[in-house]
C-alpha positions in Angstrom: 104.8 123.6 97.6 102.4 122.7 94.5 102.8 120.3 91.6 103.7 123.2 89.2 107.0 124.2 91.3 107.6 120.9 91.9 107.4 120.0 87.9 110.1 123.1 87.5 112.4 122.3 90.1 112.6 118.9 88.8 113.3 120.0 85.6 115.8 122.6 86.9 117.5 119.3 88.6 117.6 117.5 85.5 119.6 120.1 83.7 122.6 120.0 86.0 121.9 116.3 86.7 122.3 115.4 83.1 125.4 117.3 82.7 126.7 115.4 85.7 125.8 111.7 84.0 127.8 112.7 81.1 130.8 113.2 82.7 130.1 109.7 84.6 129.4 108.2 81.3 132.3 109.6 79.9 134.3 108.4 82.6 133.1 105.1 82.4 133.6 104.9 78.9 137.4 105.6 78.9 138.0 102.8 82.0 135.7 99.9 79.8 138.0 100.8 77.1 140.7 99.4 79.0 139.3 96.5 79.6 140.5 93.2 77.9 144.1 94.4 78.5 146.5 91.9 79.7 147.1 94.3 82.7 143.5 95.2 83.4 140.6 93.4 85.0 136.9 93.7 85.1 137.6 94.0 89.3 140.0 96.7 88.9 137.4 98.7 86.1 134.8 97.9 89.0 136.6 99.1 92.0 137.8 102.5 90.0 134.0 102.9 88.9 132.6 102.4 92.1 135.1 104.9 93.7 134.9 107.8 91.4 131.4 107.1 91.7 131.3 107.9 95.3 133.9 110.9 95.1 131.3 112.2 92.7 127.8 111.6 94.5 128.2 114.7 96.3 127.8 116.8 93.2 125.2 115.0 91.9 121.6 116.8 92.1 120.3 112.8 93.0 119.4 113.5 96.3 117.8 116.5 95.5 115.4 115.1 93.4 114.5 112.2 95.9 113.5 114.3 97.7 111.2 116.3 95.3 109.7 113.3 94.2 109.3 112.1 98.3 107.4 115.5 98.1 105.6 114.8 95.2 103.9 111.9 96.7 103.0 113.7 100.1 101.2 116.2 97.7 99.5 113.0 96.6 98.3 111.5 99.5 96.9 114.2 101.2 95.1 116.1 98.6 91.5 114.8 97.1 90.6 112.6 94.0 90.4 115.4 91.9 93.5 117.2 92.6 95.5 113.9 92.5 93.5 113.7 89.3 94.8 116.8 88.3 98.5 116.0 89.5 98.7 113.1 87.4 97.3 114.9 84.4 99.8 117.8 84.8 102.9 115.0 84.5 101.4 112.1 82.3 103.8 113.8 79.3 106.5 114.6 81.2 109.3 111.9 80.5 111.3 113.6 83.1 108.9 113.3 86.0 108.3 109.9 84.6 111.3 108.7 84.6 112.0 109.9 88.1 109.1 108.4 89.7 110.9 105.1 88.4 114.1 106.2 89.7 112.3 107.1 93.1 110.7 103.3 93.1 113.1 101.4 92.8 115.3 103.4 94.8 112.7 102.4 97.7 113.3 98.7 97.0 117.2 98.9 97.3 116.8 100.8 100.5 114.5 98.2 101.5 117.0 95.8 100.5 120.1 97.3 102.3 118.1 97.1 105.6 117.8 101.3 105.7 114.6 102.9 107.1 112.3 104.5 104.3 108.8 104.8 103.7 107.9 101.9 101.6 104.2 103.3 101.1 106.0 106.1 99.1 107.4 104.0 96.7 104.0 102.4 96.0 102.7 106.1 95.7 105.2 107.4 93.1 104.2 104.4 90.7 100.3 105.2 91.2 101.2 108.8 90.4 103.1 107.4 87.0 100.0 105.3 86.3 101.3 103.4 83.6 102.4 106.0 81.3 105.7 104.4 79.8 104.7 100.9 79.8 102.1 99.4 82.3 104.4 96.4 82.1 107.2 98.2 83.8 105.0 99.6 86.5 103.5 95.9 87.5 107.3 94.8 87.6 108.5 97.7 89.8 105.9 97.4 91.7 106.6 94.1 92.2 109.7 95.0 93.5 108.7 97.1 96.0 106.6 94.9 97.0 109.0 91.9 97.4 111.3 93.9 99.0 109.2 94.9 101.8 107.7 91.4 102.1 111.0 90.6 103.2 112.1 93.3 105.7 108.9 92.0 107.8 106.9 94.8 106.5 103.1 94.5 106.6 102.4 94.5 102.5 99.0 93.6 102.4 98.1 96.8 105.1 100.3 99.1 103.2 98.4 98.1 99.8 95.2 98.3 101.5 96.0 102.0 102.2 97.4 103.3 99.1 95.0 101.4 96.3 92.1 103.7 97.0 94.3 106.8 95.6 94.8 104.8 92.6 93.5 105.9 88.8 90.0 104.1 87.7 91.0 104.9 84.2 92.5 102.2 82.2 96.0 100.3 83.0 96.6 98.5 79.7 95.4 95.1 79.6 94.8 95.3 83.5 92.0 96.7 83.6 91.9 99.4 86.0 95.1 100.5 88.0 92.7 100.8 91.3 91.8 97.3 90.6 94.8 95.8 90.0 96.3 97.1 93.4 93.6 96.0 95.3 94.0 92.7 94.2 98.2 92.8 93.7 99.3 90.3 96.2 97.4 87.7 93.9 99.1 89.0 91.0 101.3 86.2 88.7 104.1 89.3 88.0 105.2 88.6 91.7 105.9 84.9 91.7 107.6 86.0 88.5 110.2 88.7 90.0 110.5 86.0 93.1 112.0 83.7 90.7 114.3 86.5 88.9 115.2 88.0 92.3 116.8 85.3 93.7 120.6 85.7 94.7 122.1 88.6 94.6 119.9 91.8 94.7 119.2 92.5 91.8 119.0 96.4 91.4 122.1 98.3 91.6 121.9 101.5 93.5 124.4 103.6 91.6 122.7 102.4 88.5 119.7 104.0 89.1 121.5 107.1 90.7 123.4 107.8 87.1 120.1 107.0 84.9 117.8 109.4 83.5 115.4 110.1 80.7 
């Protein structure tokens, strides 16, 4: 499967996912309007919404989207520098694909946090492909979340970074120089310690939050 086919399939699943999201949003909005009444508390709201989302999950195309982003990461890893640049250019103005690259990155961080097996390397690669096109600061934050989540699970993150930074873009990356340079020295980046402070306590990212997000 090439990049063109992956993008076409992502856009197709996105249409289905958008319709699914609209239905979920309508339900959540209806339930949230009941908050504040004497016989309906937030715990009841949370329980009902989570149960509803669990039932609706099978009709969502979320898992198909995750699989396609996974394939995109493999395609990117296995290609030449010239082909990687081609991949980045093919999707740099596609907000659908860009948004799902972020969704995939946070999906990886969440899975790491709950102790499920997932390839953390691909989370980094998804953000390398995204390449700071939305906002490089958001990319740095997402990189940090994966970095911290993997580190907390005993994964050798420095080794992962050493494997992926050579395939990062050498184009300008916000105020950071290039993505290549930023990732190469990422273990020393101040954003990591900033996120450590933000991410203390309960896990900071809800899987369901990202499951129902889309551009």
